PDB file of N, CA, C and O in Angstrom, chain B, residues numbered from 101:
ATOM      1  N   UNK B 101     -31.990 -32.314   1.766  1.00  0.00           N
ATOM      2  CA  UNK B 101     -30.748 -32.406   2.507  1.00  0.00           C
ATOM      3  C   UNK B 101     -29.542 -32.564   1.526  1.00  0.00           C
ATOM      4  O   UNK B 101     -28.454 -32.046   1.780  1.00  0.00           O
ATOM      5  N   UNK B 102     -29.770 -33.297   0.397  1.00  0.00           N
ATOM      6  CA  UNK B 102     -28.856 -33.455  -0.544  1.00  0.00           C
ATOM      7  C   UNK B 102     -28.366 -32.116  -1.087  1.00  0.00           C
ATOM      8  O   UNK B 102     -27.163 -31.928  -1.267  1.00  0.00           O
ATOM      9  N   UNK B 103     -29.281 -31.185  -1.349  1.00  0.00           N
ATOM     10  CA  UNK B 103     -29.025 -29.869  -1.919  1.00  0.00           C
ATOM     11  C   UNK B 103     -28.156 -29.069  -1.089  1.00  0.00           C
ATOM     12  O   UNK B 103     -27.274 -28.357  -1.570  1.00  0.00           O
ATOM     13  N   UNK B 104     -28.397 -29.176   0.210  1.00  0.00           N
ATOM     14  CA  UNK B 104     -27.414 -28.440   1.237  1.00  0.00           C
ATOM     15  C   UNK B 104     -26.054 -29.053   1.138  1.00  0.00           C
ATOM     16  O   UNK B 104     -25.088 -28.291   1.169  1.00  0.00           O
ATOM     17  N   UNK B 105     -25.870 -30.317   1.025  1.00  0.00           N
ATOM     18  CA  UNK B 105     -24.629 -30.996   0.920  1.00  0.00           C
ATOM     19  C   UNK B 105     -23.839 -30.472  -0.478  1.00  0.00           C
ATOM     20  O   UNK B 105     -22.635 -30.218  -0.516  1.00  0.00           O
ATOM     21  N   UNK B 106     -24.683 -30.375  -1.515  1.00  0.00           N
ATOM     22  CA  UNK B 106     -24.141 -30.021  -2.786  1.00  0.00           C
ATOM     23  C   UNK B 106     -23.718 -28.603  -2.763  1.00  0.00           C
ATOM     24  O   UNK B 106     -22.727 -28.252  -3.401  1.00  0.00           O
ATOM     25  N   UNK B 107     -24.490 -27.681  -1.987  1.00  0.00           N
ATOM     26  CA  UNK B 107     -24.158 -26.335  -1.882  1.00  0.00           C
ATOM     27  C   UNK B 107     -22.802 -26.215  -1.037  1.00  0.00           C
ATOM     28  O   UNK B 107     -21.862 -25.495  -1.374  1.00  0.00           O
ATOM     29  N   UNK B 108     -22.829 -26.949   0.008  1.00  0.00           N
ATOM     30  CA  UNK B 108     -21.615 -26.941   0.858  1.00  0.00           C
ATOM     31  C   UNK B 108     -20.411 -27.317   0.148  1.00  0.00           C
ATOM     32  O   UNK B 108     -19.341 -26.738   0.339  1.00  0.00           O
ATOM     33  N   UNK B 109     -20.581 -28.418  -0.791  1.00  0.00           N
ATOM     34  CA  UNK B 109     -19.489 -28.877  -1.575  1.00  0.00           C
ATOM     35  C   UNK B 109     -18.983 -27.929  -2.670  1.00  0.00           C
ATOM     36  O   UNK B 109     -17.792 -27.776  -2.941  1.00  0.00           O
ATOM     37  N   UNK B 110     -20.058 -27.277  -3.301  1.00  0.00           N
ATOM     38  CA  UNK B 110     -19.660 -26.128  -4.346  1.00  0.00           C
ATOM     39  C   UNK B 110     -18.988 -24.934  -3.638  1.00  0.00           C
ATOM     40  O   UNK B 110     -18.070 -24.326  -4.189  1.00  0.00           O
ATOM     41  N   UNK B 111     -19.438 -24.604  -2.433  1.00  0.00           N
ATOM     42  CA  UNK B 111     -18.612 -23.472  -1.777  1.00  0.00           C
ATOM     43  C   UNK B 111     -17.274 -23.911  -1.484  1.00  0.00           C
ATOM     44  O   UNK B 111     -16.356 -23.115  -1.682  1.00  0.00           O
ATOM     45  N   UNK B 112     -17.025 -25.076  -1.036  1.00  0.00           N
ATOM     46  CA  UNK B 112     -15.707 -25.555  -0.726  1.00  0.00           C
ATOM     47  C   UNK B 112     -14.877 -25.499  -1.855  1.00  0.00           C
ATOM     48  O   UNK B 112     -13.759 -24.984  -1.835  1.00  0.00           O
ATOM     49  N   UNK B 113     -15.476 -26.098  -2.993  1.00  0.00           N
ATOM     50  CA  UNK B 113     -14.666 -26.206  -4.237  1.00  0.00           C
ATOM     51  C   UNK B 113     -14.312 -24.695  -4.888  1.00  0.00           C
ATOM     52  O   UNK B 113     -13.293 -24.479  -5.544  1.00  0.00           O
ATOM     53  N   UNK B 114     -15.254 -23.777  -4.610  1.00  0.00           N
ATOM     54  CA  UNK B 114     -15.050 -22.439  -5.085  1.00  0.00           C
ATOM     55  C   UNK B 114     -13.828 -21.788  -4.151  1.00  0.00           C
ATOM     56  O   UNK B 114     -12.949 -21.112  -4.687  1.00  0.00           O
ATOM     57  N   UNK B 115     -13.838 -22.005  -2.922  1.00  0.00           N
ATOM     58  CA  UNK B 115     -12.828 -21.510  -2.045  1.00  0.00           C
ATOM     59  C   UNK B 115     -11.360 -22.169  -2.522  1.00  0.00           C
ATOM     60  O   UNK B 115     -10.319 -21.516  -2.601  1.00  0.00           O
ATOM     61  N   UNK B 116     -11.477 -23.416  -2.785  1.00  0.00           N
ATOM     62  CA  UNK B 116     -10.327 -24.111  -3.044  1.00  0.00           C
ATOM     63  C   UNK B 116      -9.719 -23.504  -4.475  1.00  0.00           C
ATOM     64  O   UNK B 116      -8.568 -23.090  -4.611  1.00  0.00           O
ATOM     65  N   UNK B 117     -10.688 -23.539  -5.455  1.00  0.00           N
ATOM     66  CA  UNK B 117     -10.360 -22.882  -6.669  1.00  0.00           C
ATOM     67  C   UNK B 117      -9.775 -21.530  -6.548  1.00  0.00           C
ATOM     68  O   UNK B 117      -8.778 -21.214  -7.197  1.00  0.00           O
ATOM     69  N   UNK B 118     -10.423 -20.653  -5.660  1.00  0.00           N
ATOM     70  CA  UNK B 118      -9.875 -19.303  -5.468  1.00  0.00           C
ATOM     71  C   UNK B 118      -8.400 -19.326  -4.880  1.00  0.00           C
ATOM     72  O   UNK B 118      -7.527 -18.574  -5.313  1.00  0.00           O
ATOM     73  N   UNK B 119      -8.204 -20.170  -3.945  1.00  0.00           N
ATOM     74  CA  UNK B 119      -6.848 -20.195  -3.430  1.00  0.00           C
ATOM     75  C   UNK B 119      -5.822 -20.705  -4.402  1.00  0.00           C
ATOM     76  O   UNK B 119      -4.690 -20.224  -4.385  1.00  0.00           O
ATOM     77  N   UNK B 120      -6.170 -21.700  -5.290  1.00  0.00           N
ATOM     78  CA  UNK B 120      -5.342 -22.052  -6.271  1.00  0.00           C
ATOM     79  C   UNK B 120      -4.975 -21.007  -7.328  1.00  0.00           C
ATOM     80  O   UNK B 120      -3.864 -20.889  -7.843  1.00  0.00           O
ATOM     81  N   UNK B 121      -6.078 -20.252  -7.586  1.00  0.00           N
ATOM     82  CA  UNK B 121      -5.827 -19.051  -8.495  1.00  0.00           C
ATOM     83  C   UNK B 121      -4.901 -18.083  -7.823  1.00  0.00           C
ATOM     84  O   UNK B 121      -3.959 -17.655  -8.490  1.00  0.00           O
ATOM     85  N   UNK B 122      -5.039 -17.720  -6.691  1.00  0.00           N
ATOM     86  CA  UNK B 122      -4.199 -16.894  -5.819  1.00  0.00           C
ATOM     87  C   UNK B 122      -2.817 -17.239  -5.849  1.00  0.00           C
ATOM     88  O   UNK B 122      -1.931 -16.424  -6.107  1.00  0.00           O
ATOM     89  N   UNK B 123      -2.607 -18.567  -5.561  1.00  0.00           N
ATOM     90  CA  UNK B 123      -1.293 -19.141  -5.547  1.00  0.00           C
ATOM     91  C   UNK B 123      -0.664 -19.036  -6.942  1.00  0.00           C
ATOM     92  O   UNK B 123       0.515 -18.696  -7.036  1.00  0.00           O
ATOM     93  N   UNK B 124      -1.357 -19.299  -7.968  1.00  0.00           N
ATOM     94  CA  UNK B 124      -0.766 -19.069  -9.292  1.00  0.00           C
ATOM     95  C   UNK B 124      -0.505 -17.670  -9.716  1.00  0.00           C
ATOM     96  O   UNK B 124       0.444 -17.409 -10.457  1.00  0.00           O
ATOM     97  N   UNK B 125      -1.342 -16.738  -9.256  1.00  0.00           N
ATOM     98  CA  UNK B 125      -0.868 -15.324  -9.451  1.00  0.00           C
ATOM     99  C   UNK B 125       0.388 -15.099  -8.673  1.00  0.00           C
ATOM    100  O   UNK B 125       1.311 -14.530  -9.255  1.00  0.00           O
ATOM    101  N   UNK B 126       0.537 -15.467  -7.452  1.00  0.00           N
ATOM    102  CA  UNK B 126       1.714 -15.086  -6.670  1.00  0.00           C
ATOM    103  C   UNK B 126       3.036 -15.685  -7.311  1.00  0.00           C
ATOM    104  O   UNK B 126       4.133 -15.165  -7.106  1.00  0.00           O
ATOM    105  N   UNK B 127       2.876 -16.720  -8.034  1.00  0.00           N
ATOM    106  CA  UNK B 127       3.983 -17.322  -8.825  1.00  0.00           C
ATOM    107  C   UNK B 127       4.473 -16.424  -9.928  1.00  0.00           C
ATOM    108  O   UNK B 127       5.667 -16.436 -10.226  1.00  0.00           O
ATOM    109  N   UNK B 128       3.640 -15.667 -10.530  1.00  0.00           N
ATOM    110  CA  UNK B 128       3.789 -14.760 -11.590  1.00  0.00           C
ATOM    111  C   UNK B 128       4.637 -13.489 -11.126  1.00  0.00           C
ATOM    112  O   UNK B 128       5.286 -12.887 -11.981  1.00  0.00           O
ATOM    113  N   UNK B 129       4.649 -13.087  -9.864  1.00  0.00           N
ATOM    114  CA  UNK B 129       5.314 -11.942  -9.423  1.00  0.00           C
ATOM    115  C   UNK B 129       6.748 -12.032  -9.549  1.00  0.00           C
ATOM    116  O   UNK B 129       7.368 -13.025  -9.171  1.00  0.00           O
ATOM    117  N   UNK B 130       7.305 -10.992 -10.086  1.00  0.00           N
ATOM    118  CA  UNK B 130       8.742 -10.730 -10.386  1.00  0.00           C
ATOM    119  C   UNK B 130       9.292  -9.866  -9.194  1.00  0.00           C
ATOM    120  O   UNK B 130       9.146  -8.644  -9.192  1.00  0.00           O
ATOM    121  N   UNK B 131       9.938 -10.548  -8.169  1.00  0.00           N
ATOM    122  CA  UNK B 131      10.326  -9.764  -7.002  1.00  0.00           C
ATOM    123  C   UNK B 131      11.793  -9.128  -7.460  1.00  0.00           C
ATOM    124  O   UNK B 131      12.620  -9.702  -8.168  1.00  0.00           O
ATOM    125  N   UNK B 132      11.900  -7.937  -6.940  1.00  0.00           N
ATOM    126  CA  UNK B 132      13.148  -7.164  -7.217  1.00  0.00           C
ATOM    127  C   UNK B 132      14.334  -7.769  -6.246  1.00  0.00           C
ATOM    128  O   UNK B 132      14.110  -8.504  -5.285  1.00  0.00           O
ATOM    129  N   UNK B 133      15.491  -7.375  -6.625  1.00  0.00           N
ATOM    130  CA  UNK B 133      16.591  -7.879  -5.927  1.00  0.00           C
ATOM    131  C   UNK B 133      16.838  -6.932  -4.750  1.00  0.00           C
ATOM    132  O   UNK B 133      16.406  -5.779  -4.746  1.00  0.00           O
ATOM    133  N   UNK B 134      17.543  -7.459  -3.763  1.00  0.00           N
ATOM    134  CA  UNK B 134      17.782  -6.689  -2.401  1.00  0.00           C
ATOM    135  C   UNK B 134      18.328  -5.331  -2.643  1.00  0.00           C
ATOM    136  O   UNK B 134      17.843  -4.355  -2.069  1.00  0.00           O
ATOM    137  N   UNK B 135      19.382  -5.228  -3.525  1.00  0.00           N
ATOM    138  CA  UNK B 135      20.064  -3.945  -3.761  1.00  0.00           C
ATOM    139  C   UNK B 135      19.165  -2.877  -4.404  1.00  0.00           C
ATOM    140  O   UNK B 135      19.262  -1.699  -4.060  1.00  0.00           O
ATOM    141  N   UNK B 136      18.362  -3.254  -5.260  1.00  0.00           N
ATOM    142  CA  UNK B 136      17.312  -2.273  -5.855  1.00  0.00           C
ATOM    143  C   UNK B 136      16.261  -1.883  -4.908  1.00  0.00           C
ATOM    144  O   UNK B 136      15.744  -0.765  -4.919  1.00  0.00           O
ATOM    145  N   UNK B 137      15.932  -2.885  -4.034  1.00  0.00           N
ATOM    146  CA  UNK B 137      14.933  -2.579  -3.025  1.00  0.00           C
ATOM    147  C   UNK B 137      15.416  -1.615  -2.010  1.00  0.00           C
ATOM    148  O   UNK B 137      14.679  -0.734  -1.568  1.00  0.00           O
ATOM    149  N   UNK B 138      16.693  -1.777  -1.622  1.00  0.00           N
ATOM    150  CA  UNK B 138      17.312  -0.860  -0.698  1.00  0.00           C
ATOM    151  C   UNK B 138      17.528   0.534  -1.187  1.00  0.00           C
ATOM    152  O   UNK B 138      17.366   1.488  -0.427  1.00  0.00           O
ATOM    153  N   UNK B 139      17.906   0.688  -2.488  1.00  0.00           N
ATOM    154  CA  UNK B 139      18.072   1.982  -3.157  1.00  0.00           C
ATOM    155  C   UNK B 139      16.659   2.719  -3.217  1.00  0.00           C
ATOM    156  O   UNK B 139      16.551   3.893  -2.863  1.00  0.00           O
ATOM    157  N   UNK B 140      15.670   2.027  -3.646  1.00  0.00           N
ATOM    158  CA  UNK B 140      14.356   2.615  -3.807  1.00  0.00           C
ATOM    159  C   UNK B 140      13.773   3.018  -2.381  1.00  0.00           C
ATOM    160  O   UNK B 140      13.132   4.060  -2.245  1.00  0.00           O
ATOM    161  N   UNK B 141      13.994   2.250  -1.449  1.00  0.00           N
ATOM    162  CA  UNK B 141      13.482   2.520  -0.121  1.00  0.00           C
ATOM    163  C   UNK B 141      14.225   3.886   0.397  1.00  0.00           C
ATOM    164  O   UNK B 141      13.570   4.762   0.961  1.00  0.00           O
ATOM    165  N   UNK B 142      15.515   4.002   0.190  1.00  0.00           N
ATOM    166  CA  UNK B 142      16.242   5.115   0.575  1.00  0.00           C
ATOM    167  C   UNK B 142      15.692   6.379  -0.084  1.00  0.00           C
ATOM    168  O   UNK B 142      15.479   7.387   0.589  1.00  0.00           O
ATOM    169  N   UNK B 143      15.470   6.329  -1.359  1.00  0.00           N
ATOM    170  CA  UNK B 143      14.950   7.392  -2.099  1.00  0.00           C
ATOM    171  C   UNK B 143      13.598   7.789  -1.619  1.00  0.00           C
ATOM    172  O   UNK B 143      13.286   8.977  -1.539  1.00  0.00           O
ATOM    173  N   UNK B 144      12.794   6.829  -1.301  1.00  0.00           N
ATOM    174  CA  UNK B 144      11.409   7.154  -0.785  1.00  0.00           C
ATOM    175  C   UNK B 144      11.555   7.820   0.555  1.00  0.00           C
ATOM    176  O   UNK B 144      10.826   8.783   0.793  1.00  0.00           O
ATOM    177  N   UNK B 145      12.438   7.399   1.475  1.00  0.00           N
ATOM    178  CA  UNK B 145      12.516   8.155   2.880  1.00  0.00           C
ATOM    179  C   UNK B 145      13.233   9.390   2.633  1.00  0.00           C
ATOM    180  O   UNK B 145      12.926  10.346   3.345  1.00  0.00           O
ATOM    181  N   UNK B 146      14.175   9.552   1.713  1.00  0.00           N
ATOM    182  CA  UNK B 146      14.652  10.967   1.572  1.00  0.00           C
ATOM    183  C   UNK B 146      13.651  11.854   1.117  1.00  0.00           C
ATOM    184  O   UNK B 146      13.451  12.902   1.730  1.00  0.00           O
ATOM    185  N   UNK B 147      12.929  11.523   0.004  1.00  0.00           N
ATOM    186  CA  UNK B 147      11.909  12.448  -0.537  1.00  0.00           C
ATOM    187  C   UNK B 147      10.810  12.793   0.547  1.00  0.00           C
ATOM    188  O   UNK B 147      10.440  13.949   0.755  1.00  0.00           O
ATOM    189  N   UNK B 148      10.339  11.730   1.194  1.00  0.00           N
ATOM    190  CA  UNK B 148       9.412  11.893   2.286  1.00  0.00           C
ATOM    191  C   UNK B 148       9.837  12.912   3.333  1.00  0.00           C
ATOM    192  O   UNK B 148       9.051  13.789   3.689  1.00  0.00           O
ATOM    193  N   UNK B 149      11.162  12.807   3.874  1.00  0.00           N
ATOM    194  CA  UNK B 149      11.693  13.844   4.864  1.00  0.00           C
ATOM    195  C   UNK B 149      11.757  15.099   4.106  1.00  0.00           C
ATOM    196  O   UNK B 149      11.279  16.080   4.677  1.00  0.00           O
ATOM    197  N   UNK B 150      12.233  15.259   2.981  1.00  0.00           N
ATOM    198  CA  UNK B 150      12.255  16.587   2.293  1.00  0.00           C
ATOM    199  C   UNK B 150      10.896  17.272   2.096  1.00  0.00           C
ATOM    200  O   UNK B 150      10.717  18.474   2.291  1.00  0.00           O
ATOM    201  N   UNK B 151       9.972  16.421   1.700  1.00  0.00           N
ATOM    202  CA  UNK B 151       8.584  17.089   1.476  1.00  0.00           C
ATOM    203  C   UNK B 151       7.953  17.438   2.895  1.00  0.00           C
ATOM    204  O   UNK B 151       7.260  18.442   3.061  1.00  0.00           O
ATOM    205  N   UNK B 152       8.232  16.573   3.853  1.00  0.00           N
ATOM    206  CA  UNK B 152       7.752  16.913   5.302  1.00  0.00           C
ATOM    207  C   UNK B 152       8.407  18.328   5.636  1.00  0.00           C
ATOM    208  O   UNK B 152       7.714  19.274   6.011  1.00  0.00           O
ATOM    209  N   UNK B 153       9.687  18.403   5.485  1.00  0.00           N
ATOM    210  CA  UNK B 153      10.274  19.694   5.908  1.00  0.00           C
ATOM    211  C   UNK B 153       9.714  20.704   5.077  1.00  0.00           C
ATOM    212  O   UNK B 153       9.297  21.691   5.683  1.00  0.00           O
ATOM    213  N   UNK B 154       9.590  20.701   3.724  1.00  0.00           N
ATOM    214  CA  UNK B 154       9.216  21.798   3.006  1.00  0.00           C
ATOM    215  C   UNK B 154       7.554  22.065   3.345  1.00  0.00           C
ATOM    216  O   UNK B 154       7.142  23.223   3.270  1.00  0.00           O
ATOM    217  N   UNK B 155       6.759  21.128   3.661  1.00  0.00           N
ATOM    218  CA  UNK B 155       5.426  21.436   4.122  1.00  0.00           C
ATOM    219  C   UNK B 155       5.475  22.104   5.516  1.00  0.00           C
ATOM    220  O   UNK B 155       4.655  22.984   5.777  1.00  0.00           O
ATOM    221  N   UNK B 156       6.376  21.732   6.397  1.00  0.00           N
ATOM    222  CA  UNK B 156       6.456  22.221   7.717  1.00  0.00           C
ATOM    223  C   UNK B 156       6.862  23.811   7.514  1.00  0.00           C
ATOM    224  O   UNK B 156       6.241  24.679   8.127  1.00  0.00           O
ATOM    225  N   UNK B 157       7.858  24.108   6.683  1.00  0.00           N
ATOM    226  CA  UNK B 157       8.270  25.519   6.568  1.00  0.00           C
ATOM    227  C   UNK B 157       7.253  26.241   5.916  1.00  0.00           C
ATOM    228  O   UNK B 157       7.036  27.375   6.345  1.00  0.00           O
ATOM    229  N   UNK B 158       6.534  25.797   4.901  1.00  0.00           N
ATOM    230  CA  UNK B 158       5.377  26.530   4.323  1.00  0.00           C
ATOM    231  C   UNK B 158       4.310  26.842   5.254  1.00  0.00           C
ATOM    232  O   UNK B 158       3.748  27.938   5.256  1.00  0.00           O
ATOM    233  N   UNK B 159       3.987  25.772   6.146  1.00  0.00           N
ATOM    234  CA  UNK B 159       2.890  26.034   7.111  1.00  0.00           C
ATOM    235  C   UNK B 159       3.296  27.065   8.161  1.00  0.00           C
ATOM    236  O   UNK B 159       2.449  27.853   8.583  1.00  0.00           O
ATOM    237  N   UNK B 160       4.619  27.097   8.624  1.00  0.00           N
ATOM    238  CA  UNK B 160       5.034  28.141   9.527  1.00  0.00           C
ATOM    239  C   UNK B 160       5.042  29.537   8.852  1.00  0.00           C
ATOM    240  O   UNK B 160       4.681  30.530   9.484  1.00  0.00           O
ATOM    241  N   UNK B 161       5.446  29.604   7.591  1.00  0.00           N
ATOM    242  CA  UNK B 161       5.366  30.840   6.914  1.00  0.00           C
ATOM    243  C   UNK B 161       3.987  31.353   6.694  1.00  0.00           C
ATOM    244  O   UNK B 161       3.779  32.551   6.889  1.00  0.00           O
ATOM    245  N   UNK B 162       3.064  30.604   6.322  1.00  0.00           N
ATOM    246  CA  UNK B 162       1.604  30.898   6.149  1.00  0.00           C
ATOM    247  C   UNK B 162       1.062  31.337   7.596  1.00  0.00           C
ATOM    248  O   UNK B 162       0.358  32.342   7.696  1.00  0.00           O
ATOM    249  N   UNK B 163       1.379  30.625   8.621  1.00  0.00           N
ATOM    250  CA  UNK B 163       0.939  30.923   9.876  1.00  0.00           C
ATOM    251  C   UNK B 163       1.328  32.328  10.406  1.00  0.00           C
ATOM    252  O   UNK B 163       0.574  33.083  11.019  1.00  0.00           O
ATOM    253  N   UNK B 164       2.733  32.583  10.048  1.00  0.00           N
ATOM    254  CA  UNK B 164       3.295  33.971  10.359  1.00  0.00           C
ATOM    255  C   UNK B 164       2.557  34.982   9.583  1.00  0.00           C
ATOM    256  O   UNK B 164       2.261  36.047  10.124  1.00  0.00           O
ATOM    257  N   UNK B 165       2.215  34.725   8.291  1.00  0.00           N
ATOM    258  CA  UNK B 165       1.525  35.706   7.376  1.00  0.00           C
ATOM    259  C   UNK B 165       0.079  36.086   8.040  1.00  0.00           C
ATOM    260  O   UNK B 165      -0.344  37.237   8.155  1.00  0.00           O
ATOM    261  N   UNK B 166      -0.547  34.987   8.423  1.00  0.00           N
ATOM    262  CA  UNK B 166      -1.898  35.216   9.073  1.00  0.00           C
ATOM    263  C   UNK B 166      -1.847  36.046  10.353  1.00  0.00           C
ATOM    264  O   UNK B 166      -2.627  36.966  10.600  1.00  0.00           O
ATOM    265  N   UNK B 167      -0.886  35.645  11.120  1.00  0.00           N
ATOM    266  CA  UNK B 167      -0.560  36.376  12.387  1.00  0.00           C
ATOM    267  C   UNK B 167      -0.344  37.851  12.028  1.00  0.00           C
ATOM    268  O   UNK B 167      -0.991  38.720  12.612  1.00  0.00           O
ATOM    269  N   UNK B 168       0.508  38.135  11.124  1.00  0.00           N
ATOM    270  CA  UNK B 168       0.775  39.608  10.721  1.00  0.00           C
ATOM    271  C   UNK B 168      -0.604  40.271  10.339  1.00  0.00           C
ATOM    272  O   UNK B 168      -0.894  41.382  10.781  1.00  0.00           O
ATOM    273  N   UNK B 169      -1.404  39.602   9.550  1.00  0.00           N
ATOM    274  CA  UNK B 169      -2.740  40.278   9.048  1.00  0.00           C
ATOM    275  C   UNK B 169      -3.708  40.396  10.211  1.00  0.00           C
ATOM    276  O   UNK B 169      -4.493  41.344  10.175  1.00  0.00           O
ATOM    277  N   UNK B 170      -3.755  39.548  11.251  1.00  0.00           N
ATOM    278  CA  UNK B 170      -4.654  39.652  12.401  1.00  0.00           C
ATOM    279  C   UNK B 170      -4.220  40.775  13.308  1.00  0.00           C
ATOM    280  O   UNK B 170      -5.064  41.399  13.951  1.00  0.00           O
ATOM    281  N   UNK B 171      -2.902  41.062  13.386  1.00  0.00           N
ATOM    282  CA  UNK B 171      -2.581  42.149  14.336  1.00  0.00           C
ATOM    283  C   UNK B 171      -2.728  43.409  13.812  1.00  0.00           C
ATOM    284  O   UNK B 171      -2.491  44.398  14.505  1.00  0.00           O
TER     285      UNK B 171
END
């Protein structure tokens, strides 16, 4: 019975230690300021839209080429 209690206590201590470690790691994170975050987000959105348009145009072109070959 004591061994079960010791095992349960160890598991509890390990979980507690893990959460303390996680909290310590989160304190080390350097968060960027809001202005930089907004600029980077805008760049990601613009590039995603441009790449989406480029892929769409290429897909349509390839489809037309395949249709010409089939006819």
